[in-house]
N, CA and C atoms as a LAMMPS dump frame, in Angstrom:
ITEM: TIMESTEP
0
ITEM: NUMBER OF ATOMS
639
ITEM: BOX BOUNDS ff ff ff
-5.0000000000000000e+02 5.0000000000000000e+02
-5.0000000000000000e+02 5.0000000000000000e+02
-5.0000000000000000e+02 5.0000000000000000e+02
ITEM: ATOMS id mol type element x y z
1 1 1 N -322.151 -381.1 39.254
2 1 2 C -323.013 -380.079 38.699
3 1 3 C -322.16 -378.927 38.148
4 2 1 N -322.744 -378.204 37.184
5 2 2 C -322.001 -377.128 36.528
6 2 3 C -322.693 -375.79 36.76
7 3 1 N -321.874 -374.745 36.888
8 3 2 C -322.362 -373.38 37.031
9 3 3 C -321.81 -372.563 35.87
10 4 1 N -322.711 -371.976 35.103
11 4 2 C -322.311 -371.149 33.961
12 4 3 C -322.859 -369.749 34.139
13 5 1 N -321.968 -368.746 34.076
14 5 2 C -322.391 -367.352 34.216
15 5 3 C -322.839 -366.849 32.854
16 6 1 N -324.132 -366.544 32.725
17 6 2 C -324.647 -365.971 31.489
18 6 3 C -324.326 -364.485 31.421
19 7 1 N -324.423 -363.81 32.56
20 7 2 C -324.154 -362.385 32.657
21 7 3 C -324.99 -361.768 33.75
22 8 1 N -324.493 -360.663 34.328
23 8 2 C -325.18 -359.926 35.397
24 8 3 C -325.449 -360.858 36.583
25 9 1 N -326.713 -361.149 36.891
26 9 2 C -327.026 -362.077 37.983
27 9 3 C -327.63 -363.376 37.461
28 10 1 N -327.515 -363.598 36.16
29 10 2 C -328.103 -364.782 35.532
30 10 3 C -327.062 -365.891 35.405
31 11 1 N -327.4 -367.053 35.947
32 11 2 C -326.552 -368.236 35.87
33 11 3 C -327.379 -369.397 35.348
34 12 1 N -326.701 -370.308 34.673
35 12 2 C -327.292 -371.579 34.263
36 12 3 C -326.654 -372.674 35.112
37 13 1 N -327.477 -373.35 35.912
38 13 2 C -327.023 -374.452 36.759
39 13 3 C -327.473 -375.752 36.101
40 14 1 N -326.547 -376.678 35.941
41 14 2 C -326.879 -377.931 35.262
42 14 3 C -326.512 -379.117 36.134
43 15 1 N -327.507 -379.914 36.483
44 15 2 C -327.28 -381.121 37.28
45 15 3 C -326.688 -382.213 36.409
46 16 1 N -326.114 -383.221 37.052
47 16 2 C -325.515 -384.335 36.316
48 16 3 C -326.532 -385.061 35.437
49 17 1 N -327.804 -385.04 35.842
50 17 2 C -328.825 -385.726 35.04
51 17 3 C -329.411 -384.85 33.94
52 18 1 N -328.864 -383.629 33.795
53 18 2 C -329.314 -382.735 32.735
54 18 3 C -330.364 -381.721 33.136
55 19 1 N -330.906 -381.812 34.349
56 19 2 C -331.877 -380.831 34.82
57 19 3 C -331.205 -379.47 34.928
58 20 1 N -331.896 -378.415 34.474
59 20 2 C -331.283 -377.087 34.418
60 20 3 C -332.108 -376.034 35.156
61 21 1 N -331.368 -375.071 35.728
62 21 2 C -331.965 -373.935 36.422
63 21 3 C -331.331 -372.666 35.871
64 22 1 N -332.134 -371.648 35.615
65 22 2 C -331.605 -370.319 35.308
66 22 3 C -332.06 -369.369 36.398
67 23 1 N -331.109 -368.61 36.929
68 23 2 C -331.403 -367.643 37.979
69 23 3 C -331.501 -366.236 37.392
70 24 1 N -332.44 -365.471 37.868
71 24 2 C -332.555 -364.031 37.588
72 24 3 C -332.256 -363.646 36.139
73 25 1 N -333.045 -364.14 35.182
74 25 2 C -332.821 -363.759 33.786
75 25 3 C -333.075 -362.26 33.575
76 26 1 N -332.136 -361.61 32.898
77 26 2 C -332.216 -360.162 32.694
78 26 3 C -332.845 -359.838 31.336
79 27 1 N -333.24 -358.577 31.201
80 27 2 C -333.629 -358.031 29.91
81 27 3 C -332.459 -357.224 29.382
82 28 1 N -331.946 -357.566 28.219
83 28 2 C -330.82 -356.833 27.648
84 28 3 C -331.252 -355.417 27.275
85 29 1 N -330.3 -354.469 27.382
86 29 2 C -330.596 -353.072 27.103
87 29 3 C -330.627 -352.255 28.371
88 30 1 N -330.783 -350.923 28.226
89 30 2 C -330.838 -350.024 29.382
90 30 3 C -329.631 -350.225 30.301
91 31 1 N -328.453 -350.201 29.723
92 31 2 C -327.236 -350.325 30.524
93 31 3 C -326.659 -351.722 30.562
94 32 1 N -327.437 -352.713 30.159
95 32 2 C -326.935 -354.085 30.096
96 32 3 C -326.664 -354.467 28.642
97 33 1 N -325.398 -354.735 28.343
98 33 2 C -324.993 -355.067 26.986
99 33 3 C -324.726 -356.555 26.807
100 34 1 N -325.05 -357.351 27.814
101 34 2 C -324.943 -358.797 27.656
102 34 3 C -325.904 -359.24 26.561
103 35 1 N -325.583 -360.343 25.903
104 35 2 C -326.472 -360.857 24.88
105 35 3 C -327.796 -361.33 25.462
106 36 1 N -328.818 -361.364 24.623
107 36 2 C -330.139 -361.815 25.073
108 36 3 C -330.08 -363.281 25.488
109 37 1 N -330.811 -363.599 26.548
110 37 2 C -330.879 -364.981 27.029
111 37 3 C -331.828 -365.774 26.139
112 38 1 N -331.33 -366.866 25.573
113 38 2 C -332.139 -367.725 24.71
114 38 3 C -332.043 -369.191 25.136
115 39 1 N -331.371 -369.427 26.272
116 39 2 C -331.196 -370.793 26.75
117 39 3 C -332.514 -371.384 27.234
118 40 1 N -332.571 -372.704 27.257
119 40 2 C -333.704 -373.423 27.825
120 40 3 C -333.397 -373.806 29.264
121 41 1 N -334.438 -373.998 30.056
122 41 2 C -334.266 -374.444 31.436
123 41 3 C -335.524 -375.16 31.904
124 42 1 N -335.357 -375.992 32.914
125 42 2 C -336.498 -376.643 33.559
126 42 3 C -337.087 -375.766 34.653
127 43 1 N -336.229 -374.94 35.261
128 43 2 C -336.609 -374.116 36.41
129 43 3 C -336.023 -372.722 36.22
130 44 1 N -336.765 -371.697 36.6
131 44 2 C -336.265 -370.322 36.63
132 44 3 C -336.599 -369.724 37.985
133 45 1 N -335.605 -369.11 38.631
134 45 2 C -335.856 -368.422 39.896
135 45 3 C -335.734 -366.919 39.7
136 46 1 N -336.539 -366.189 40.464
137 46 2 C -336.576 -364.722 40.4
138 46 3 C -336.406 -364.178 41.808
139 47 1 N -335.316 -363.454 42.03
140 47 2 C -335.052 -362.935 43.379
141 47 3 C -335.917 -361.728 43.698
142 48 1 N -336.292 -360.961 42.667
143 48 2 C -337.16 -359.795 42.863
144 48 3 C -337.594 -359.306 41.49
145 49 1 N -338.634 -358.502 41.47
146 49 2 C -339.246 -358.12 40.193
147 49 3 C -338.702 -356.803 39.65
148 50 1 N -337.425 -356.774 39.355
149 50 2 C -336.834 -355.683 38.59
150 50 3 C -336.426 -356.243 37.233
151 51 1 N -336.435 -355.404 36.215
152 51 2 C -336.265 -355.859 34.849
153 51 3 C -334.951 -356.543 34.543
154 52 1 N -333.927 -356.272 35.36
155 52 2 C -332.64 -356.935 35.123
156 52 3 C -332.54 -358.257 35.88
157 53 1 N -333.688 -358.736 36.409
158 53 2 C -333.689 -359.992 37.171
159 53 3 C -334.907 -360.874 36.911
160 54 1 N -335.911 -360.398 36.188
161 54 2 C -337.175 -361.143 36.146
162 54 3 C -337.693 -361.437 34.744
163 55 1 N -336.813 -361.478 33.752
164 55 2 C -337.267 -361.697 32.377
165 55 3 C -337.462 -363.189 32.107
166 56 1 N -338.426 -363.765 32.777
167 56 2 C -338.67 -365.203 32.652
168 56 3 C -339.131 -365.586 31.243
169 57 1 N -339.737 -364.643 30.531
170 57 2 C -340.233 -364.934 29.182
171 57 3 C -339.104 -365.242 28.209
172 58 1 N -337.896 -364.815 28.539
173 58 2 C -336.762 -365.041 27.632
174 58 3 C -336.255 -366.481 27.681
175 59 1 N -336.6 -367.211 28.727
176 59 2 C -336.074 -368.563 28.918
177 59 3 C -336.934 -369.556 28.142
178 60 1 N -336.279 -370.379 27.342
179 60 2 C -336.972 -371.346 26.504
180 60 3 C -337.287 -372.634 27.29
181 61 1 N -338.184 -373.435 26.753
182 61 2 C -338.419 -374.758 27.308
183 61 3 C -339.547 -374.891 28.298
184 62 1 N -340.41 -373.883 28.418
185 62 2 C -341.555 -373.964 29.335
186 62 3 C -341.125 -374.278 30.769
187 63 1 N -340.223 -373.457 31.346
188 63 2 C -339.72 -373.744 32.697
189 63 3 C -340.75 -373.429 33.78
190 64 1 N -340.563 -374.055 34.929
191 64 2 C -341.37 -373.712 36.097
192 64 3 C -340.721 -372.528 36.794
193 65 1 N -341.473 -371.456 36.969
194 65 2 C -340.958 -370.253 37.631
195 65 3 C -341.119 -370.406 39.135
196 66 1 N -340.027 -370.228 39.868
197 66 2 C -340.012 -370.441 41.315
198 66 3 C -339.695 -369.134 42.024
199 67 1 N -340.551 -368.764 42.969
200 67 2 C -340.354 -367.553 43.752
201 67 3 C -340.369 -367.836 45.258
202 68 1 N -340.532 -369.097 45.621
203 68 2 C -340.541 -369.483 47.028
204 68 3 C -339.98 -370.896 47.144
205 69 1 N -339.851 -371.379 48.356
206 69 2 C -339.269 -372.71 48.558
207 69 3 C -340.077 -373.764 47.817
208 70 1 N -339.362 -374.723 47.217
209 70 2 C -340.033 -375.741 46.418
210 70 3 C -339.067 -376.888 46.166
211 71 1 N -339.608 -377.98 45.648
212 71 2 C -338.789 -379.056 45.117
213 71 3 C -339.303 -379.368 43.723
214 72 1 N -338.423 -379.21 42.744
215 72 2 C -338.808 -379.378 41.346
216 72 3 C -337.822 -380.323 40.676
217 73 1 N -338.333 -381.37 40.063
218 73 2 C -337.503 -382.341 39.343
219 73 3 C -336.326 -382.852 40.196
220 74 1 N -336.611 -383.056 41.469
221 74 2 C -335.607 -383.603 42.371
222 74 3 C -334.636 -382.588 42.941
223 75 1 N -334.762 -381.323 42.556
224 75 2 C -333.889 -380.27 43.079
225 75 3 C -334.607 -379.532 44.201
226 76 1 N -334.021 -379.571 45.383
227 76 2 C -334.589 -378.859 46.527
228 76 3 C -334.158 -377.392 46.469
229 77 1 N -335.138 -376.507 46.589
230 77 2 C -334.884 -375.07 46.501
231 77 3 C -335.416 -374.413 47.759
232 78 1 N -334.538 -373.737 48.476
233 78 2 C -334.952 -373.023 49.68
234 78 3 C -334.894 -371.523 49.418
235 79 1 N -335.98 -370.819 49.729
236 79 2 C -336.072 -369.374 49.555
237 79 3 C -335.954 -368.687 50.915
238 80 1 N -335.05 -367.722 51.018
239 80 2 C -334.839 -366.976 52.261
240 80 3 C -335.15 -365.512 51.999
241 81 1 N -336.075 -364.948 52.751
242 81 2 C -336.491 -363.554 52.551
243 81 3 C -335.441 -362.589 53.101
244 82 1 N -335.056 -361.628 52.264
245 82 2 C -334.113 -360.58 52.65
246 82 3 C -334.609 -359.268 52.046
247 83 1 N -333.741 -358.248 52.02
248 83 2 C -334.131 -356.949 51.467
249 83 3 C -333.134 -356.489 50.408
250 84 1 N -333.645 -355.624 49.535
251 84 2 C -332.859 -355.088 48.429
252 84 3 C -332.056 -353.858 48.87
253 85 1 N -332.193 -353.469 50.106
254 85 2 C -331.497 -352.292 50.621
255 85 3 C -331.177 -352.529 52.088
256 86 1 N -330.599 -351.534 52.706
257 86 2 C -330.236 -351.641 54.123
258 86 3 C -331.238 -350.926 55.011
259 87 1 N -332.454 -350.729 54.489
260 87 2 C -333.494 -349.998 55.213
261 87 3 C -334.764 -350.83 55.333
262 88 1 N -334.606 -352.119 55.472
263 88 2 C -335.762 -352.993 55.639
264 88 3 C -336.654 -353.079 54.428
265 89 1 N -336.11 -352.756 53.253
266 89 2 C -336.892 -352.825 52.026
267 89 3 C -337.637 -351.553 51.687
268 90 1 N -337.515 -350.51 52.506
269 90 2 C -338.278 -349.282 52.274
270 90 3 C -337.809 -348.518 51.037
271 91 1 N -336.573 -348.745 50.594
272 91 2 C -336.046 -348.036 49.425
273 91 3 C -336.263 -348.801 48.129
274 92 1 N -335.928 -350.084 48.114
275 92 2 C -335.983 -350.845 46.871
276 92 3 C -336.761 -352.154 46.984
277 93 1 N -337.377 -352.405 48.125
278 93 2 C -338.215 -353.591 48.245
279 93 3 C -337.472 -354.805 48.774
280 94 1 N -338.069 -355.944 48.563
281 94 2 C -337.537 -357.192 49.112
282 94 3 C -336.669 -357.931 48.097
283 95 1 N -335.949 -358.903 48.594
284 95 2 C -335.063 -359.739 47.788
285 95 3 C -335.131 -361.155 48.354
286 96 1 N -335.009 -362.125 47.474
287 96 2 C -335.022 -363.516 47.911
288 96 3 C -333.703 -364.187 47.583
289 97 1 N -333.098 -364.79 48.59
290 97 2 C -331.944 -365.669 48.397
291 97 3 C -332.489 -367.053 48.051
292 98 1 N -331.911 -367.685 47.03
293 98 2 C -332.288 -369.048 46.686
294 98 3 C -331.097 -369.973 46.886
295 99 1 N -331.326 -371.053 47.643
296 99 2 C -330.3 -372.07 47.848
297 99 3 C -330.776 -373.38 47.222
298 100 1 N -329.932 -373.953 46.408
299 100 2 C -330.256 -375.166 45.666
300 100 3 C -329.372 -376.314 46.141
301 101 1 N -329.942 -377.505 46.238
302 101 2 C -329.159 -378.712 46.46
303 101 3 C -329.159 -379.503 45.162
304 102 1 N -328.01 -379.499 44.492
305 102 2 C -327.883 -380.149 43.196
306 102 3 C -326.697 -381.107 43.247
307 103 1 N -326.965 -382.387 43.087
308 103 2 C -325.907 -383.412 43.153
309 103 3 C -325.104 -383.284 44.455
310 104 1 N -325.835 -383.026 45.55
311 104 2 C -325.261 -382.888 46.897
312 104 3 C -324.44 -381.622 47.094
313 105 1 N -324.34 -380.796 46.061
314 105 2 C -323.637 -379.521 46.167
315 105 3 C -324.666 -378.431 46.472
316 106 1 N -324.394 -377.594 47.463
317 106 2 C -325.316 -376.526 47.82
318 106 3 C -324.844 -375.213 47.202
319 107 1 N -325.649 -374.709 46.289
320 107 2 C -325.379 -373.461 45.587
321 107 3 C -326.385 -372.419 46.067
322 108 1 N -325.906 -371.24 46.441
323 108 2 C -326.805 -370.178 46.909
324 108 3 C -326.627 -368.932 46.054
325 109 1 N -327.733 -368.429 45.531
326 109 2 C -327.774 -367.218 44.709
327 109 3 C -328.383 -366.109 45.56
328 110 1 N -327.612 -365.041 45.765
329 110 2 C -328.032 -364.014 46.719
330 110 3 C -328.769 -362.846 46.086
331 111 1 N -329.089 -362.934 44.781
332 111 2 C -329.9 -361.897 44.154
333 111 3 C -329.3 -360.515 44.347
334 112 1 N -330.157 -359.549 44.643
335 112 2 C -329.707 -358.174 44.91
336 112 3 C -329.733 -357.891 46.405
337 113 1 N -329.053 -358.728 47.163
338 113 2 C -328.98 -358.52 48.606
339 113 3 C -328.415 -357.141 48.91
340 114 1 N -329.061 -356.427 49.832
341 114 2 C -328.634 -355.063 50.124
342 114 3 C -328.122 -354.836 51.523
343 115 1 N -327.85 -355.901 52.278
344 115 2 C -327.464 -355.736 53.683
345 115 3 C -326.709 -356.965 54.167
346 116 1 N -326.055 -356.817 55.312
347 116 2 C -325.468 -357.975 55.962
348 116 3 C -326.593 -358.878 56.458
349 117 1 N -326.319 -360.147 56.599
350 117 2 C -327.342 -361.091 57.048
351 117 3 C -327.532 -361.009 58.553
352 118 1 N -328.766 -361.231 58.981
353 118 2 C -329.028 -361.381 60.404
354 118 3 C -328.587 -362.772 60.845
355 119 1 N -328.496 -362.972 62.141
356 119 2 C -328.125 -364.295 62.647
357 119 3 C -329.113 -365.355 62.174
358 120 1 N -330.401 -365.012 62.173
359 120 2 C -331.413 -365.977 61.723
360 120 3 C -331.257 -366.307 60.246
361 121 1 N -330.931 -365.318 59.441
362 121 2 C -330.742 -365.564 58.019
363 121 3 C -329.518 -366.439 57.757
364 122 1 N -328.476 -366.235 58.54
365 122 2 C -327.285 -367.082 58.418
366 122 3 C -327.654 -368.539 58.696
367 123 1 N -328.474 -368.756 59.722
368 123 2 C -328.909 -370.113 60.058
369 123 3 C -329.767 -370.679 58.933
370 124 1 N -330.678 -369.853 58.386
371 124 2 C -331.54 -370.319 57.297
372 124 3 C -330.732 -370.727 56.07
373 125 1 N -329.713 -369.944 55.752
374 125 2 C -328.874 -370.265 54.594
375 125 3 C -328.096 -371.545 54.843
376 126 1 N -327.502 -371.661 56.03
377 126 2 C -326.762 -372.868 56.362
378 126 3 C -325.463 -372.99 55.597
379 127 1 N -325.016 -374.211 55.388
380 127 2 C -323.75 -374.462 54.708
381 127 3 C -323.849 -374.065 53.234
382 128 1 N -322.78 -373.425 52.735
383 128 2 C -322.739 -372.999 51.338
384 128 3 C -321.468 -373.53 50.682
385 129 1 N -321.644 -374.336 49.651
386 129 2 C -320.484 -374.8 48.885
387 129 3 C -320.107 -373.808 47.797
388 130 1 N -321.138 -373.238 47.137
389 130 2 C -320.91 -372.294 46.039
390 130 3 C -321.822 -371.09 46.25
391 131 1 N -321.212 -369.905 46.362
392 131 2 C -321.956 -368.673 46.632
393 131 3 C -321.903 -367.76 45.421
394 132 1 N -323.074 -367.409 44.879
395 132 2 C -323.202 -366.478 43.765
396 132 3 C -323.56 -365.13 44.376
397 133 1 N -322.601 -364.205 44.365
398 133 2 C -322.633 -363.063 45.276
399 133 3 C -322.538 -361.721 44.539
400 134 1 N -323.504 -360.805 44.754
401 134 2 C -323.376 -359.457 44.183
402 134 3 C -322.299 -358.682 44.925
403 135 1 N -321.497 -357.905 44.163
404 135 2 C -320.373 -357.203 44.8
405 135 3 C -320.276 -355.736 44.386
406 136 1 N -321.168 -355.263 43.504
407 136 2 C -320.989 -353.948 42.905
408 136 3 C -321.41 -352.748 43.731
409 137 1 N -322.21 -352.959 44.769
410 137 2 C -322.647 -351.833 45.581
411 137 3 C -323.756 -351.023 44.922
412 138 1 N -324.122 -349.942 45.555
413 138 2 C -325.172 -349.007 45.154
414 138 3 C -326.545 -349.655 45.225
415 139 1 N -326.831 -350.609 44.334
416 139 2 C -328.111 -351.326 44.372
417 139 3 C -328.034 -352.593 45.225
418 140 1 N -326.839 -353.001 45.576
419 140 2 C -326.619 -354.218 46.365
420 140 3 C -325.541 -353.943 47.408
421 141 1 N -325.154 -354.964 48.144
422 141 2 C -323.995 -354.84 49.014
423 141 3 C -322.765 -354.489 48.178
424 142 1 N -321.854 -353.719 48.796
425 142 2 C -320.63 -353.338 48.097
426 142 3 C -319.53 -354.355 48.372
427 143 1 N -318.33 -354.069 47.89
428 143 2 C -317.228 -355.019 48.005
429 143 3 C -316.929 -355.379 49.454
430 144 1 N -316.917 -354.392 50.321
431 144 2 C -316.606 -354.641 51.738
432 144 3 C -317.663 -355.531 52.37
433 145 1 N -318.931 -355.192 52.176
434 145 2 C -319.993 -355.983 52.791
435 145 3 C -320.144 -357.351 52.123
436 146 1 N -319.839 -357.426 50.833
437 146 2 C -319.873 -358.726 50.162
438 146 3 C -318.852 -359.675 50.786
439 147 1 N -317.678 -359.135 51.088
440 147 2 C -316.647 -359.937 51.756
441 147 3 C -317.151 -360.419 53.111
442 148 1 N -317.816 -359.529 53.839
443 148 2 C -318.328 -359.885 55.157
444 148 3 C -319.443 -360.921 55.063
445 149 1 N -320.313 -360.798 54.064
446 149 2 C -321.401 -361.769 53.887
447 149 3 C -320.838 -363.146 53.562
448 150 1 N -319.827 -363.184 52.696
449 150 2 C -319.193 -364.469 52.368
450 150 3 C -318.618 -365.125 53.613
451 151 1 N -318.058 -364.297 54.499
452 151 2 C -317.526 -364.821 55.756
453 151 3 C -318.65 -365.272 56.677
454 152 1 N -319.779 -364.548 56.66
455 152 2 C -320.908 -364.93 57.506
456 152 3 C -321.38 -366.352 57.202
457 153 1 N -321.435 -366.705 55.929
458 153 2 C -321.968 -368.021 55.548
459 153 3 C -320.858 -369.039 55.299
460 154 1 N -319.61 -368.615 55.526
461 154 2 C -318.451 -369.505 55.379
462 154 3 C -318.448 -370.199 54.029
463 155 1 N -318.681 -369.409 53.001
464 155 2 C -318.723 -369.957 51.647
465 155 3 C -317.365 -370.516 51.239
466 156 1 N -317.38 -371.671 50.593
467 156 2 C -316.143 -372.323 50.174
468 156 3 C -315.692 -371.828 48.802
469 157 1 N -316.655 -371.634 47.895
470 157 2 C -316.369 -371.129 46.555
471 157 3 C -317.267 -369.927 46.305
472 158 1 N -316.668 -368.801 45.923
473 158 2 C -317.401 -367.555 45.739
474 158 3 C -317.283 -367.125 44.28
475 159 1 N -318.417 -366.926 43.626
476 159 2 C -318.437 -366.423 42.259
477 159 3 C -319.096 -365.046 42.277
478 160 1 N -318.327 -363.978 42.037
479 160 2 C -318.911 -362.631 42.057
480 160 3 C -319.794 -362.373 40.845
481 161 1 N -320.808 -361.522 41.054
482 161 2 C -321.738 -361.155 39.986
483 161 3 C -322.206 -359.727 40.24
484 162 1 N -323.005 -359.21 39.308
485 162 2 C -323.671 -357.911 39.475
486 162 3 C -322.647 -356.81 39.772
487 163 1 N -321.697 -356.651 38.837
488 163 2 C -320.695 -355.585 38.969
489 163 3 C -320.486 -354.912 37.613
490 164 1 N -319.932 -353.734 37.646
491 164 2 C -319.704 -352.952 36.424
492 164 3 C -318.577 -353.574 35.604
493 165 1 N -318.813 -353.663 34.306
494 165 2 C -317.783 -354.134 33.379
495 165 3 C -318.128 -353.605 31.992
496 166 1 N -317.438 -354.092 30.971
497 166 2 C -317.685 -353.543 29.638
498 166 3 C -319.042 -353.947 29.07
499 167 1 N -319.763 -354.818 29.769
500 167 2 C -321.113 -355.184 29.339
501 167 3 C -322.191 -354.708 30.305
502 168 1 N -321.78 -353.938 31.308
503 168 2 C -322.739 -353.397 32.287
504 168 3 C -322.361 -351.954 32.6
505 169 1 N -323.225 -351.025 32.213
506 169 2 C -322.988 -349.6 32.432
507 169 3 C -323.7 -349.072 33.675
508 170 1 N -324.209 -349.936 34.501
509 170 2 C -324.908 -349.483 35.698
510 170 3 C -323.954 -348.674 36.595
511 171 1 N -324.503 -347.744 37.381
512 171 2 C -323.661 -346.951 38.291
513 171 3 C -323.285 -347.751 39.544
514 172 1 N -322.49 -348.791 39.329
515 172 2 C -322.066 -349.663 40.425
516 172 3 C -320.561 -349.871 40.318
517 173 1 N -319.981 -350.474 41.339
518 173 2 C -318.552 -350.698 41.36
519 173 3 C -318.136 -351.859 40.475
520 174 1 N -316.86 -351.842 40.112
521 174 2 C -316.304 -352.934 39.333
522 174 3 C -315.809 -354.064 40.21
523 175 1 N -315.177 -355.028 39.596
524 175 2 C -314.733 -356.229 40.306
525 175 3 C -313.465 -355.993 41.114
526 176 1 N -312.615 -355.078 40.673
527 176 2 C -311.303 -354.896 41.297
528 176 3 C -311.392 -354.593 42.789
529 177 1 N -312.393 -353.807 43.165
530 177 2 C -312.506 -353.444 44.58
531 177 3 C -312.766 -354.672 45.444
532 178 1 N -313.573 -355.595 44.938
533 178 2 C -313.849 -356.817 45.695
534 178 3 C -312.621 -357.711 45.768
535 179 1 N -311.84 -357.749 44.702
536 179 2 C -310.67 -358.627 44.66
537 179 3 C -309.453 -358.04 45.367
538 180 1 N -309.509 -356.767 45.693
539 180 2 C -308.364 -356.073 46.298
540 180 3 C -307.89 -356.783 47.573
541 181 1 N -306.607 -357.045 47.631
542 181 2 C -305.935 -357.671 48.789
543 181 3 C -306.349 -359.127 49.024
544 182 1 N -307.04 -359.72 48.076
545 182 2 C -307.402 -361.132 48.2
546 182 3 C -306.406 -361.972 47.384
547 183 1 N -305.98 -363.067 47.951
548 183 2 C -304.971 -363.902 47.294
549 183 3 C -305.552 -365.209 46.765
550 184 1 N -306.773 -365.493 47.115
551 184 2 C -307.382 -366.782 46.76
552 184 3 C -308.257 -366.667 45.519
553 185 1 N -307.747 -365.986 44.487
554 185 2 C -308.535 -365.672 43.298
555 185 3 C -308.081 -366.526 42.113
556 186 1 N -309.045 -367.151 41.438
557 186 2 C -308.776 -367.877 40.199
558 186 3 C -309.615 -367.257 39.094
559 187 1 N -308.956 -366.761 38.048
560 187 2 C -309.671 -366.212 36.9
561 187 3 C -309.837 -367.327 35.874
562 188 1 N -311.043 -367.811 35.779
563 188 2 C -311.351 -368.956 34.914
564 188 3 C -311.371 -368.508 33.454
565 189 1 N -310.737 -369.263 32.587
566 189 2 C -310.715 -368.941 31.166
567 189 3 C -311.96 -369.5 30.494
568 190 1 N -313.089 -368.956 30.877
569 190 2 C -314.364 -369.428 30.351
570 190 3 C -315.498 -368.975 31.254
571 191 1 N -316.702 -369.396 30.911
572 191 2 C -317.893 -368.959 31.642
573 191 3 C -318.437 -370.02 32.577
574 192 1 N -317.849 -371.223 32.553
575 192 2 C -318.438 -372.35 33.278
576 192 3 C -317.403 -373.048 34.151
577 193 1 N -317.869 -373.525 35.293
578 193 2 C -317.024 -374.306 36.192
579 193 3 C -317.849 -375.455 36.748
580 194 1 N -317.192 -376.582 37.001
581 194 2 C -317.888 -377.772 37.492
582 194 3 C -317.497 -378.032 38.94
583 195 1 N -318.476 -378.454 39.726
584 195 2 C -318.247 -378.771 41.133
585 195 3 C -318.724 -380.192 41.406
586 196 1 N -317.929 -380.925 42.128
587 196 2 C -318.308 -382.269 42.55
588 196 3 C -318.047 -382.409 44.041
589 197 1 N -319.019 -382.936 44.749
590 197 2 C -318.856 -383.161 46.177
591 197 3 C -317.662 -384.088 46.414
592 198 1 N -316.814 -383.713 47.349
593 198 2 C -315.633 -384.508 47.655
594 198 3 C -314.408 -384.104 46.869
595 199 1 N -314.582 -383.189 45.892
596 199 2 C -313.448 -382.753 45.086
597 199 3 C -313.22 -381.247 45.16
598 200 1 N -313.869 -380.578 46.108
599 200 2 C -313.774 -379.122 46.178
600 200 3 C -312.696 -378.64 47.136
601 201 1 N -312.189 -379.517 47.987
602 201 2 C -311.197 -379.098 48.958
603 201 3 C -311.819 -378.287 50.08
604 202 1 N -310.977 -377.753 50.938
605 202 2 C -311.472 -376.996 52.1
606 202 3 C -311.082 -375.527 52.055
607 203 1 N -310.183 -375.141 51.141
608 203 2 C -309.765 -373.748 51.043
609 203 3 C -310.86 -372.899 50.408
610 204 1 N -310.963 -371.651 50.847
611 204 2 C -311.895 -370.7 50.249
612 204 3 C -311.316 -370.211 48.922
613 205 1 N -312.142 -370.205 47.876
614 205 2 C -311.702 -369.745 46.555
615 205 3 C -312.685 -368.72 46.004
616 206 1 N -312.137 -367.717 45.331
617 206 2 C -312.953 -366.797 44.538
618 206 3 C -312.73 -367.154 43.078
619 207 1 N -313.804 -367.476 42.392
620 207 2 C -313.732 -367.894 40.994
621 207 3 C -314.354 -366.812 40.119
622 208 1 N -313.555 -366.175 39.285
623 208 2 C -314.029 -365.125 38.412
624 208 3 C -314.307 -365.745 37.041
625 209 1 N -315.564 -365.711 36.622
626 209 2 C -315.963 -366.277 35.347
627 209 3 C -316.123 -365.184 34.287
628 210 1 N -315.997 -365.573 33.034
629 210 2 C -316.291 -364.68 31.93
630 210 3 C -317.766 -364.841 31.557
631 211 1 N -318.467 -363.752 31.259
632 211 2 C -319.877 -363.899 30.865
633 211 3 C -320.004 -364.668 29.569
634 212 1 N -320.991 -365.55 29.503
635 212 2 C -321.205 -366.352 28.307
636 212 3 C -321.913 -365.566 27.218
637 213 1 N -322.666 -364.516 27.608
638 213 2 C -323.479 -363.774 26.64
639 213 3 C -323.038 -362.315 26.538
């Protein structure tokens, strides 16, 4: 299966049989300079209803919008309830983690997670082969807590998202703080990476992708 970073918290996941998922499609503008999403998908997931995560209308192909656990076109999707802040959701509301089983690879998208996971949430998430993780802070967990969350779920491959860069003017941290003092970093020369069960190894890797849009 392939993971392509469109930008911000939006990813295109493609199964070997061609089935596609787009996570958290954003609305371009208002601080987001990524290109508009025009890709097609079979499935779209929405972690929460903020404009930089819920622009399902932008996705082509009449996709099924998923906001809770489901199985669509052979892809098992597990939804885990979390919060958008560290105050039980009282500041910014709730957030949903989505975990997908695609070609036996488990990919988890953590949306705008705003806190460390509880023991029960760690159990609900379970094994993670590929973790799509917010690292910018302010609206989500920051670099320090993102590192701790990755350790909580023992993620094997970590792809950072939702951070400040030349296409995101949000008042959040950049990528450097998350990468600081880490030696297991691969900067991919592109927006897409492929994962195959049995070929991922056992070492923890941080994979930095370039936005496609």
